VMD Tcl script that draws the C-alpha trace (Angstrom):
set ca {
  {-20.81 -32.91 -33.83}
  {-23.04 -31.33 -31.16}
  {-22.72 -34.41 -28.98}
  {-18.89 -34.29 -29.40}
  {-18.74 -30.59 -28.16}
  {-21.19 -31.36 -25.32}
  {-18.78 -34.12 -24.17}
  {-15.72 -32.06 -24.65}
  {-16.67 -28.83 -23.04}
  {-16.86 -29.81 -19.34}
  {-13.66 -31.87 -19.71}
  {-11.85 -28.85 -21.40}
  {-13.14 -26.48 -18.77}
  {-11.99 -28.68 -15.88}
  {-8.55 -29.25 -17.38}
  {-8.17 -25.48 -18.18}
  {-8.98 -24.73 -14.49}
  {-6.32 -27.18 -13.34}
  {-3.75 -25.81 -15.82}
  {-4.62 -22.23 -14.63}
  {-4.08 -23.16 -11.04}
  {-0.59 -24.64 -11.95}
  {0.49 -21.53 -13.87}
  {-0.99 -18.61 -11.99}
  {0.82 -17.22 -8.82}
  {-0.58 -14.10 -7.16}
  {-4.32 -15.15 -6.85}
  {-3.23 -18.15 -4.76}
  {-1.16 -15.96 -2.42}
  {-3.38 -12.96 -1.69}
  {-6.86 -12.94 -0.01}
  {-9.35 -14.43 -2.50}
  {-12.01 -15.43 -0.06}
  {-15.00 -13.62 -1.46}
  {-18.37 -14.84 -2.85}
  {-18.85 -16.05 -6.47}
  {-22.10 -14.60 -7.43}
  {-22.56 -13.73 -11.09}
  {-21.51 -10.21 -11.89}
  {-20.45 -8.02 -15.00}
  {-17.59 -5.73 -16.00}
  {-17.52 -2.52 -13.68}
  {-19.26 -4.07 -10.63}
  {-17.65 -2.94 -7.25}
  {-17.11 -5.18 -4.32}
  {-16.88 -3.82 -0.77}
  {-14.06 -5.30 1.25}
  {-14.42 -4.62 5.12}
  {-11.23 -3.66 6.94}
  {-11.23 -4.22 10.72}
  {-10.48 -1.28 12.92}
  {-7.70 -1.38 15.65}
  {-9.05 -1.78 19.24}
  {-7.33 -1.17 22.52}
  {-7.30 -3.64 25.42}
  {-8.84 -1.94 28.47}
  {-8.85 -2.56 32.17}
  {-11.74 -4.58 33.52}
  {-13.34 -2.52 36.37}
  {-16.34 -4.33 38.15}
  {-19.32 -1.87 38.24}
  {-23.17 -1.99 38.36}
  {-23.05 0.08 35.36}
  {-21.95 -1.75 32.08}
  {-18.94 -0.25 30.45}
  {-19.33 1.60 27.21}
  {-18.21 -0.10 23.91}
  {-15.37 1.24 22.26}
  {-16.05 3.55 19.26}
  {-14.50 2.56 15.99}
  {-14.89 3.71 12.33}
  {-15.51 0.93 9.96}
  {-13.32 1.06 6.83}
  {-14.37 -0.35 3.47}
  {-11.87 -0.83 0.57}
  {-13.31 -1.12 -2.97}
  {-12.51 -3.82 -5.55}
  {-13.74 -3.03 -8.95}
  {-14.27 -5.81 -11.35}
  {-12.25 -4.14 -14.16}
  {-10.17 -7.09 -15.39}
  {-11.87 -9.04 -18.17}
  {-9.60 -11.02 -20.41}
  {-10.07 -13.73 -22.90}
  {-8.05 -16.12 -24.86}
  {-9.51 -17.93 -27.97}
  {-8.42 -21.10 -29.92}
  {-9.68 -23.76 -32.25}
  {-9.53 -27.47 -31.92}
  {-8.83 -30.06 -34.52}
  {-10.43 -33.54 -34.46}
  {-7.28 -34.92 -32.88}
  {-7.27 -32.21 -30.27}
  {-10.88 -33.20 -29.48}
  {-9.85 -36.73 -28.99}
  {-7.00 -35.82 -26.69}
  {-9.47 -33.83 -24.52}
  {-11.73 -36.84 -24.14}
  {-8.72 -38.98 -23.13}
  {-7.88 -36.55 -20.37}
  {-5.27 -34.29 -21.93}
  {-5.40 -30.59 -22.51}
  {-4.34 -29.69 -26.02}
  {-1.25 -27.59 -26.52}
  {-3.23 -24.59 -28.03}
  {-5.78 -24.71 -25.10}
  {-2.80 -24.88 -22.73}
  {-1.27 -21.74 -24.37}
  {-4.58 -19.98 -23.98}
  {-4.67 -20.77 -20.31}
  {-1.08 -19.69 -19.78}
  {-1.80 -16.29 -21.38}
  {-4.64 -15.74 -18.98}
  {-2.47 -16.73 -15.96}
  {0.19 -14.22 -16.97}
  {-2.54 -11.62 -17.51}
  {-3.96 -12.12 -14.01}
  {-0.42 -12.07 -12.44}
  {0.51 -8.88 -14.21}
  {-2.67 -7.21 -13.14}
  {-2.39 -8.04 -9.46}
  {1.38 -7.12 -9.23}
  {0.50 -3.76 -10.76}
  {-1.40 -2.87 -7.59}
  {1.97 -2.45 -5.79}
  {1.90 1.41 -6.41}
  {0.30 2.06 -3.03}
  {2.89 0.32 -0.99}
  {5.05 2.86 0.93}
  {7.52 0.58 2.64}
  {10.69 -0.01 0.60}
  {13.73 -2.06 1.48}
  {16.84 -2.82 -0.56}
  {18.78 -0.87 -3.07}
  {16.98 0.30 -6.35}
  {18.78 -0.79 -9.32}
  {20.71 -3.58 -7.35}
  {19.64 -7.22 -7.37}
  {19.19 -8.43 -3.77}
  {20.63 -11.57 -2.03}
  {24.07 -11.33 -3.65}
  {25.77 -13.64 -1.05}
  {23.70 -12.13 1.76}
  {20.27 -12.56 3.37}
  {20.41 -9.03 4.88}
  {17.73 -7.60 2.57}
  {15.22 -10.30 3.40}
  {15.89 -9.45 6.97}
  {15.32 -5.79 6.36}
  {12.06 -6.36 4.61}
  {10.82 -8.60 7.52}
  {11.77 -5.69 9.88}
  {9.80 -3.20 8.04}
  {6.82 -5.43 8.10}
  {7.19 -5.76 11.73}
  {7.44 -2.05 12.23}
  {4.32 -1.62 10.16}
  {2.52 -4.12 12.54}
  {1.94 -6.89 9.88}
  {0.90 -10.31 11.49}
  {3.58 -12.88 11.82}
  {1.50 -15.70 10.03}
  {0.59 -15.93 6.32}
  {3.56 -13.97 4.98}
  {4.72 -14.39 1.46}
  {7.83 -13.31 -0.47}
  {7.59 -13.07 -4.27}
  {10.69 -12.42 -6.22}
  {11.91 -12.12 -9.76}
  {14.22 -14.67 -11.50}
  {17.46 -12.79 -10.72}
  {16.71 -12.36 -7.08}
  {15.70 -16.08 -7.01}
  {18.93 -17.25 -8.60}
  {20.98 -15.22 -6.13}
  {18.94 -16.59 -3.23}
  {19.44 -20.14 -4.33}
  {23.20 -19.75 -4.35}
  {23.22 -18.94 -0.73}
  {24.44 -22.01 1.20}
  {21.73 -21.65 3.96}
  {19.08 -21.90 1.24}
  {20.64 -24.46 -1.08}
  {22.38 -27.11 1.04}
  {19.94 -29.62 2.43}
  {22.18 -30.20 5.60}
  {21.65 -26.61 6.60}
  {17.98 -26.21 5.48}
  {16.58 -29.53 6.79}
  {15.29 -30.88 3.36}
  {16.50 -31.50 -0.18}
  {14.08 -28.98 -1.86}
  {16.87 -26.52 -2.90}
  {19.31 -28.91 -4.33}
  {16.90 -31.17 -6.22}
  {13.82 -29.06 -7.02}
  {15.32 -25.63 -6.90}
  {12.67 -24.55 -4.34}
  {13.17 -22.12 -1.53}
  {10.24 -23.19 0.70}
  {9.58 -21.41 3.99}
  {12.49 -19.41 5.33}
  {12.78 -16.35 7.72}
  {9.09 -16.46 8.33}
  {8.04 -16.20 4.70}
  {6.68 -18.70 2.00}
  {8.99 -17.88 -0.99}
  {7.87 -17.98 -4.63}
  {9.54 -16.99 -7.86}
  {7.25 -15.20 -10.30}
  {8.42 -14.46 -13.95}
  {5.95 -11.57 -14.12}
  {7.44 -9.32 -11.50}
  {7.30 -5.83 -12.74}
  {9.70 -2.92 -12.82}
  {8.88 0.62 -11.62}
  {10.28 3.65 -13.05}
  {9.78 6.86 -10.90}
  {8.54 10.13 -12.22}
  {10.86 12.47 -14.03}
  {10.10 15.45 -11.62}
  {12.02 13.97 -8.72}
  {15.63 15.36 -8.32}
  {17.72 16.29 -5.24}
  {16.76 19.67 -3.70}
  {12.98 19.27 -3.17}
  {11.72 20.65 0.03}
  {8.47 21.68 1.77}
  {7.33 24.93 0.58}
  {6.09 28.01 2.59}
  {3.00 26.04 3.70}
  {4.34 23.66 6.22}
  {2.56 20.20 7.02}
  {1.09 19.01 10.38}
  {0.79 15.51 11.70}
  {-1.91 13.54 9.97}
  {-1.90 15.62 6.76}
  {-2.01 13.54 3.54}
  {-0.99 16.40 1.32}
  {2.06 18.55 1.21}
  {3.14 21.65 -0.78}
  {6.80 21.16 -2.07}
  {8.96 23.25 -4.39}
  {12.38 23.22 -6.00}
  {14.44 25.91 -7.59}
  {15.34 24.14 -10.84}
  {13.36 20.91 -11.38}
  {10.46 20.23 -13.66}
  {8.79 16.96 -14.72}
  {6.19 14.33 -13.57}
  {5.45 12.93 -10.22}
  {3.78 9.51 -10.45}
  {1.42 7.29 -8.27}
  {3.87 5.01 -6.48}
  {6.79 7.30 -6.13}
  {8.27 6.80 -2.63}
  {10.05 9.58 -0.51}
  {11.06 10.45 3.00}
  {11.01 13.78 4.87}
  {13.90 15.63 6.53}
  {15.88 12.42 7.27}
  {13.05 10.54 9.20}
  {12.63 6.90 8.54}
  {8.92 6.98 7.79}
  {8.34 6.39 4.01}
  {5.53 7.73 2.02}
  {3.93 6.78 -1.32}
  {2.54 9.23 -3.74}
  {-1.26 8.55 -4.27}
  {-2.02 11.03 -7.12}
  {-0.01 12.19 -10.21}
  {1.28 15.75 -10.32}
  {3.40 17.86 -12.48}
  {6.45 19.69 -11.14}
  {7.50 23.04 -12.56}
  {10.61 24.84 -11.69}
  {10.41 27.35 -8.92}
  {6.63 26.84 -8.62}
  {5.28 25.14 -5.56}
  {2.93 22.21 -6.20}
  {1.00 19.77 -3.92}
  {1.57 16.06 -3.59}
  {-0.89 13.53 -2.04}
  {0.52 10.57 -0.29}
  {0.04 7.53 2.13}
  {0.21 7.00 5.04}
  {-0.63 10.46 6.78}
  {2.27 12.45 8.01}
  {3.71 10.85 11.16}
  {4.71 14.21 12.54}
  {4.74 17.96 11.70}
  {6.90 19.01 8.70}
  {8.74 22.36 8.96}
  {8.85 24.91 6.04}
  {11.99 24.13 4.07}
  {12.22 20.47 5.35}
  {14.10 18.40 2.69}
  {12.57 15.46 0.85}
  {14.63 12.40 -0.11}
  {13.12 10.59 -3.10}
  {13.75 7.11 -4.59}
  {14.46 8.24 -8.12}
  {16.07 5.01 -9.55}
  {14.01 2.44 -11.47}
  {13.73 -0.87 -9.48}
  {12.26 -4.37 -9.74}
  {9.29 -4.67 -7.48}
  {9.93 -7.82 -5.37}
  {7.21 -8.10 -2.75}
  {7.11 -9.15 0.87}
  {3.55 -9.18 2.11}
  {0.82 -10.56 4.39}
  {-1.97 -12.24 2.41}
  {-4.51 -9.55 3.50}
  {-2.39 -6.68 1.90}
  {-4.11 -7.50 -1.43}
  {-7.58 -8.59 -2.26}
  {-8.50 -10.60 -5.44}
  {-11.97 -11.33 -6.47}
  {-13.20 -13.33 -9.51}
  {-16.87 -13.61 -10.53}
  {-18.71 -15.74 -13.08}
  {-20.21 -13.70 -15.84}
  {-24.00 -14.11 -16.22}
  {-24.99 -16.90 -18.53}
  {-25.65 -15.31 -22.03}
  {-26.37 -18.50 -23.91}
  {-28.94 -18.08 -26.58}
  {-30.67 -21.35 -27.68}
  {-30.53 -21.93 -31.42}
  {-27.69 -19.49 -32.18}
  {-24.89 -21.84 -31.61}
  {-23.35 -20.20 -28.61}
  {-22.93 -21.89 -25.13}
  {-21.20 -21.02 -21.88}
  {-19.97 -22.91 -18.91}
  {-18.20 -21.63 -15.76}
  {-16.28 -23.26 -12.95}
  {-14.75 -21.57 -9.82}
  {-11.52 -22.65 -8.19}
  {-11.44 -22.46 -4.40}
  {-7.53 -22.53 -4.32}
  {-6.82 -19.56 -6.67}
  {-10.10 -17.84 -6.31}
  {-10.52 -17.64 -10.12}
  {-13.74 -18.34 -11.93}
  {-12.97 -19.57 -15.42}
  {-15.65 -19.52 -18.17}
  {-15.42 -21.39 -21.50}
  {-17.41 -20.06 -24.44}
  {-18.06 -22.26 -27.49}
  {-19.40 -20.53 -30.70}
  {-19.98 -21.85 -34.15}
  {-19.48 -19.37 -36.99}
  {-17.83 -19.16 -40.52}
  {-17.82 -23.01 -40.67}
  {-15.51 -23.28 -37.65}
  {-15.86 -23.85 -33.92}
  {-14.13 -21.34 -31.67}
  {-13.43 -21.96 -27.98}
  {-12.76 -19.01 -25.62}
  {-11.65 -18.98 -22.06}
  {-12.26 -15.68 -20.16}
  {-11.96 -14.38 -16.60}
  {-13.69 -11.50 -15.01}
  {-12.03 -10.21 -11.74}
  {-10.76 -7.32 -9.83}
  {-7.87 -6.70 -7.31}
  {-6.76 -4.03 -5.09}
  {-4.20 -3.19 -2.59}
  {-6.45 -2.77 0.44}
  {-3.94 -2.74 3.30}
  {-0.57 -1.23 2.23}
  {0.87 -1.36 5.71}
  {0.98 -5.22 5.17}
  {3.34 -5.09 2.31}
  {6.86 -4.03 1.59}
  {8.74 -3.53 -1.68}
  {12.19 -5.12 -1.84}
  {13.81 -3.15 -4.66}
  {15.85 -5.05 -7.20}
  {17.64 -4.72 -10.50}
}
mol new
graphics top color blue
foreach p $ca { graphics top sphere $p radius 0.5 }
foreach p [lrange $ca 0 end-1] q [lrange $ca 1 end] { graphics top cylinder $p $q radius 0.2 }
display resetview
């Protein structure tokens, strides 16, 4: 039996990684180019973020020009995602592995991990402050206008033109595929829409449908009538005192608002509680673009919406690390890991023998963060 397991484990691990690559979406689309040294739950990875530099005039001089000052920025990615999915294999399952086929139960284990990774990365959207579309209304209903609006927002936020992705939910995907410019091969230049139901690259984005797209419900404390309180805000502030004569409730991380009719959008970065007639502080990103006068009105997105995402790959970071080998000779437990350069996922397979049965367990250790929110836009949906 030991020889059989020794033969099966490498094949089952390789087959599981290929199945994971096929089923997982977000890790393949975000920045996953980080090292794969062994780590453990809770470790923190530093992600350097480049600072903007200005182009300057060249002035010949016997004295060398001074270098530009800049402040290095580091974003943190905590390895706080650790999920496993366990299964058992029958003798016939073992045979199918050796013949090159992943058993159905092992395949389901891989799919559950793929869904968990997608859910985890998609949950990091709450720092995005740019929002296009109409909350509560599915986009692309006979029009591509919302895609163009998201593209415009990304351009205004200075996102690079290359490496842009658009990840949408099944409803938005269905609406988009019904658009003649997307579906008909004579207008799109290939047969991917009519035959495979794919969108491909359109409007400067690589398009993907993800069944795990999440829905965001704003806090209950947001109602019409909020305004800046007696303490006004100045440009570059990241907090503001606000008040309302009647409202009470919650303010959540990810709530989005504008101030005094300006177009700049802001995302709340810390939860707060609103009490009627009592001023309270909110924290947000980005910093105030301009001064806010006392009494300036706030306009808040208060309707729940589906979080379709348009983003540059560097908006999010995903890092997956192999767990340190914990095999103990003689106790019937062994581990093997393999890293996928496409998805940036390190998949580990643990085999243990206990209670007269052999248990197989796939697990993944990783972490993700929204490291550059200006490179992403939410397209609100239904």
